[in-house]
SEKOLTOR-492711 format. One record per residue (C-alpha): x negated, y negated, z negated; chain. Coordinates in nm, 4 decimals. Example, Ala and Ser with C-alpha at 12.3 -4.5 7.8 and 13.67 -1.06 7.14 Angstrom:
REM SEKOLTOR-492711
xx/yy/zz/c
-1.2300/0.4500/-0.7800/A
-1.3670/0.1060/-0.7140/A
END
This chain:
REM SEKOLTOR-492711
xx/yy/zz/c
-10.9518/-4.1310/-22.7183/A
-11.1761/-4.0912/-22.4152/A
-11.2437/-4.3837/-22.1841/A
-11.3093/-4.2973/-21.8212/A
-11.4389/-4.5964/-21.6287/A
-11.3511/-4.6651/-21.2668/A
-11.5448/-4.9140/-21.0548/A
-11.5081/-5.0006/-20.6887/A
-11.6614/-4.7175/-20.4856/A
-11.6197/-4.4404/-20.7454/A
-11.6053/-4.0752/-20.6375/A
-11.2365/-3.9871/-20.6627/A
-11.2635/-3.6160/-20.7451/A
-11.5308/-3.6778/-21.0103/A
-11.2969/-3.9214/-21.1846/A
-10.9544/-3.7654/-21.1477/A
-11.0519/-3.4043/-21.2198/A
-11.1759/-3.4871/-21.5724/A
-10.8660/-3.6987/-21.6370/A
-10.6397/-3.4115/-21.5316/A
-10.8267/-3.1329/-21.7142/A
-10.8673/-3.3318/-22.0357/A
-10.5014/-3.4350/-22.0428/A
-10.3958/-3.0728/-21.9807/A
-10.6091/-2.9858/-22.2833/A
-10.4357/-3.2406/-22.5041/A
-10.7040/-3.5095/-22.4970/A
-10.5956/-3.8731/-22.4794/A
-10.7723/-4.0242/-22.1785/A
-10.7515/-4.3894/-22.0819/A
-10.8771/-4.4951/-21.7407/A
-11.0437/-4.8351/-21.7453/A
-11.0731/-5.0365/-21.4251/A
-11.3857/-5.2470/-21.4040/A
-11.2786/-5.5822/-21.2642/A
-10.9114/-5.4980/-21.2174/A
-10.6375/-5.2376/-21.2367/A
-10.6411/-5.1198/-20.8756/A
-10.9765/-4.9622/-20.7980/A
-11.0629/-4.8159/-20.4588/A
-11.2874/-4.5107/-20.4456/A
-11.5677/-4.4304/-20.2063/A
-11.3231/-4.2461/-19.9775/A
-11.0704/-4.5305/-19.9653/A
-10.8259/-4.3876/-20.2194/A
-10.6921/-4.6556/-20.4517/A
-10.6163/-4.5610/-20.8111/A
-10.4326/-4.7718/-21.0647/A
-10.6231/-4.7710/-21.3941/A
-10.4380/-4.7603/-21.7245/A
-10.6112/-5.0797/-21.8398/A
-10.8766/-5.3202/-21.7175/A
-11.2131/-5.3746/-21.8774/A
-11.0880/-5.7197/-21.9870/A
-10.8038/-5.5491/-22.1772/A
-11.0428/-5.3210/-22.3645/A
-11.0756/-5.5254/-22.6824/A
-11.2033/-5.2648/-22.9302/A
-11.3946/-4.9401/-22.9151/A
-11.2591/-4.8250/-23.2514/A
-11.1115/-4.4782/-23.2211/A
-11.3174/-4.3992/-22.9152/A
-11.4345/-4.0360/-22.9014/A
-11.6279/-4.0478/-22.5786/A
-11.6965/-4.1917/-22.2381/A
-11.6884/-4.0405/-21.8889/A
-11.8701/-4.2012/-21.5958/A
-11.7867/-4.0727/-21.2471/A
-12.0442/-4.1119/-20.9736/A
-12.0077/-4.2270/-20.6175/A
-12.1593/-4.5174/-20.4356/A
-12.1400/-4.8036/-20.4836/A
-11.9295/-4.7068/-20.7881/A
-12.2290/-4.6049/-20.9983/A
-12.4057/-4.9360/-20.9356/A
-12.0863/-5.1242/-21.0149/A
-12.0431/-4.9339/-21.3423/A
-12.3991/-5.0140/-21.4423/A
-12.3422/-5.3879/-21.3852/A
-12.0547/-5.3882/-21.6355/A
-12.1368/-5.4995/-21.9905/A
-11.8184/-5.3248/-22.1056/A
-11.9392/-4.9912/-21.9668/A
-12.2877/-5.0307/-22.1153/A
-12.1408/-5.1273/-22.4535/A
-11.9067/-4.8248/-22.4506/A
-12.1902/-4.5862/-22.3629/A
-12.4112/-4.7366/-22.6360/A
-12.1255/-4.7169/-22.8877/A
-12.0759/-4.3461/-22.8164/A
-12.4440/-4.2606/-22.8053/A
-12.5178/-4.4382/-23.1340/A
-12.2335/-4.2480/-23.3047/A
-12.3128/-3.9063/-23.1534/A
-11.9855/-3.9114/-22.9585/A
-11.9389/-3.7672/-22.6095/A
-12.1467/-3.9370/-22.3405/A
-12.0899/-3.7859/-21.9977/A
-12.1729/-3.8681/-21.6388/A
-12.1589/-3.6879/-21.3067/A
-12.3339/-3.7194/-20.9695/A
-12.5263/-4.0490/-20.9481/A
-12.3884/-4.1806/-21.2789/A
-12.6410/-3.9967/-21.5019/A
-12.8883/-4.2515/-21.3622/A
-12.7115/-4.5125/-21.5769/A
-12.7903/-4.3052/-21.8866/A
-13.1508/-4.2718/-21.7719/A
-13.1862/-4.6464/-21.7173/A
-13.0462/-4.7039/-22.0669/A
-13.3143/-4.4758/-22.2124/A
-13.0682/-4.2415/-22.3816/A
-13.1806/-3.9276/-22.1990/A
-13.5254/-3.9257/-22.3579/A
-13.5924/-3.5712/-22.4747/A
-13.2510/-3.4542/-22.3522/A
-13.1701/-3.1928/-22.0914/A
-12.9854/-3.3508/-21.7960/A
-12.9025/-3.3154/-21.4296/A
-12.7813/-3.5452/-21.1496/A
-12.7064/-3.5506/-20.7799/A
-13.0206/-3.4553/-20.5843/A
-13.2340/-3.7649/-20.5325/A
-13.1249/-3.9284/-20.8572/A
-13.3430/-3.7105/-21.0801/A
-13.6140/-3.9785/-21.0713/A
-13.3716/-4.2120/-21.2512/A
-13.3313/-3.9740/-21.5436/A
-13.6798/-4.0808/-21.6614/A
-13.7768/-3.8956/-21.9805/A
-13.5078/-3.6280/-21.9541/A
-13.5909/-3.2626/-21.9130/A
-13.4471/-3.1826/-21.5705/A
-13.1983/-2.8986/-21.5872/A
-13.1478/-2.6689/-21.2881/A
-12.7850/-2.6031/-21.3878/A
-12.4986/-2.7734/-21.2081/A
-12.3526/-2.8852/-21.5421/A
-12.5943/-2.9627/-21.8232/A
-12.4952/-2.9852/-22.1898/A
-12.7364/-3.1128/-22.4536/A
-12.5604/-3.1992/-22.7765/A
-12.3227/-3.4869/-22.7073/A
-12.4699/-3.5539/-22.3595/A
-12.3019/-3.3778/-22.0660/A
-12.4180/-3.4407/-21.7095/A
-12.3344/-3.2782/-21.3779/A
-12.4563/-3.2802/-21.0198/A
-12.1546/-3.3789/-20.8147/A
-11.8031/-3.3438/-20.6814/A
-11.8306/-2.9697/-20.6163/A
-11.8663/-2.9002/-20.9889/A
-11.6099/-3.1543/-21.1126/A
-11.3861/-2.8809/-21.2575/A
-11.6754/-2.7165/-21.4438/A
-11.7842/-3.0585/-21.5682/A
-11.4326/-3.1353/-21.6911/A
-11.4034/-2.7967/-21.8621/A
-11.7385/-2.8585/-22.0378/A
-11.6013/-3.1922/-22.1620/A
-11.2884/-3.0189/-22.2885/A
-11.4928/-2.7482/-22.4631/A
-11.6994/-3.0175/-22.6370/A
-11.3897/-3.2060/-22.7513/A
-11.1395/-2.9259/-22.8257/A
-11.3443/-2.6063/-22.8382/A
-11.4207/-2.3258/-22.5950/A
-11.0892/-2.1494/-22.6589/A
-10.8916/-2.4530/-22.5373/A
-11.1211/-2.4862/-22.2341/A
-11.0689/-2.1155/-22.1552/A
-10.6901/-2.1585/-22.1854/A
-10.6920/-2.4498/-21.9411/A
-10.9307/-2.2626/-21.7070/A
-10.6873/-1.9698/-21.6952/A
-10.3831/-2.1956/-21.6477/A
-10.5368/-2.3631/-21.3411/A
-10.6485/-2.0278/-21.1943/A
-11.0162/-2.1203/-21.2060/A
-11.2460/-1.8152/-21.1969/A
END
């Protein structure tokens, strides 16, 4: 199961594209609302999360975490102990840890990008600290996948799917959604 966290001010496309692509690929994704079920994105679109952070009682069975960017969504994610615990849980078990746009800064602040290749929205590179900055729009280094922003949300989601279900499944989904 993949947990995708939503906090007030999240970037809608960066959150919903991975949910859609992963579910199309047969991955169980649970959206987790930080502070409530109805979370409003940075462009005033309200999404109803599957569960709240208060309802997330156990991380057992978790296969990965996805952190969408957006402002102030990224800052709100980083303030959540539940989010930080989930990221730590995944990192310590070599499970998927992924973030897009400003959200890779959370991984940098946690110190888990040390020696890893990573990317982020321009201006947030300084928050990646000891990472090796990658010039790619989507950066994959082992179990860490980062991306620059909303414009590459589909490529980011397909990279997540390839990590979880293999490149063949990602290619099948790419073809089914008519993505070049």
